[in-house]
C-alpha positions as CSV (number, residue, x, y, z in Angstrom):
1,M,87.7,148.9,93.2
2,H,87.4,147.9,89.6
3,V,84.2,148.7,87.8
4,I,83.2,147.4,84.4
5,F,80.4,148.8,82.2
6,P,79.8,146.4,79.3
7,E,78.7,149.4,77.1
8,S,80.7,152.5,76.0
9,H,79.0,154.6,78.6
10,A,76.8,154.4,81.7
11,Y,73.1,154.9,81.6
12,P,70.2,154.4,84.1
13,G,69.5,150.7,84.6
14,C,72.6,149.5,82.8
15,Q,74.4,146.4,84.2
16,V,77.7,147.0,86.1
17,V,80.3,144.4,87.0
18,M,81.8,145.3,90.4
19,G,85.3,143.9,91.2
20,D,87.7,144.3,94.1
21,D,91.2,145.0,93.0
22,A,92.2,146.0,96.6
23,R,92.2,149.8,95.8
24,P,91.0,151.7,98.8
25,E,88.5,154.5,98.6
26,P,88.4,157.0,96.8
27,E,90.2,155.8,93.7
28,C,89.0,153.2,91.2
29,L,89.4,152.0,87.6
30,V,86.3,152.2,85.4
31,E,86.5,150.1,82.2
32,F,84.0,150.5,79.4
33,G,83.0,148.0,76.8
34,D,84.7,149.9,74.0
35,G,88.1,149.6,75.7
36,V,88.2,153.0,77.3
37,T,89.4,153.0,80.9
38,V,89.3,156.0,83.3
39,I,90.2,156.7,86.9
40,A,87.2,157.7,88.9
41,E,86.3,158.2,92.6
42,W,84.0,156.1,94.7
43,R,82.6,155.7,98.2
44,K,80.3,153.5,100.0
45,D,76.9,154.9,100.7
46,G,75.0,152.3,102.8
47,D,74.5,149.2,100.7
48,T,75.3,151.1,97.5
49,V,78.4,152.6,95.9
50,L,78.6,156.2,94.7
51,L,80.8,156.4,91.6
52,M,82.0,159.8,90.3
53,I,83.1,159.4,86.7
54,P,85.0,162.4,85.2
55,D,84.6,163.7,81.6
56,Y,85.9,161.2,79.1
57,R,85.7,160.3,75.4
58,T,84.3,157.0,74.1
59,G,86.4,154.8,71.8
60,K,84.6,156.5,68.9
61,G,85.4,160.0,70.3
62,T,82.1,161.0,71.7
63,K,82.5,163.2,74.7
64,V,80.7,162.0,77.8
65,A,80.1,164.6,80.6
66,A,81.1,163.9,84.2
67,R,78.4,162.2,86.2
68,T,77.8,160.6,89.6
69,W,76.2,157.2,89.5
70,R,74.7,155.1,92.4
71,I,75.5,151.5,91.9
72,A,73.2,149.1,93.7
73,Q,73.0,145.3,93.9
74,R,69.6,143.9,93.1
75,K,68.0,140.9,94.7
76,D,69.1,138.7,91.8
77,G,72.8,139.6,92.6
78,N,73.3,141.8,89.6
79,W,74.6,145.4,90.0
80,R,72.8,148.2,88.2
81,A,73.5,151.9,87.7
82,Q,71.2,154.7,88.7
83,R,71.8,158.5,88.3
84,A,72.6,159.9,91.7
85,K,70.7,163.0,92.7
């Protein structure tokens, strides 16, 4: 799985580009719009994907805490991030 966030970090409602690079669960690459790439974990959860992103620093050096995101595809075909509970 290859996941792209167009911004430097994930936030509720942000757009996500989901790609298939043939990596099996649980490993995936997460690429952010500022050029930072991290290795995260993912798993299918029904029609959604749970994405566990570890701590990382943005391209400008801001620390972002580890979070789990639920990635869901909307009716218009776009994928969006939601904070997982």
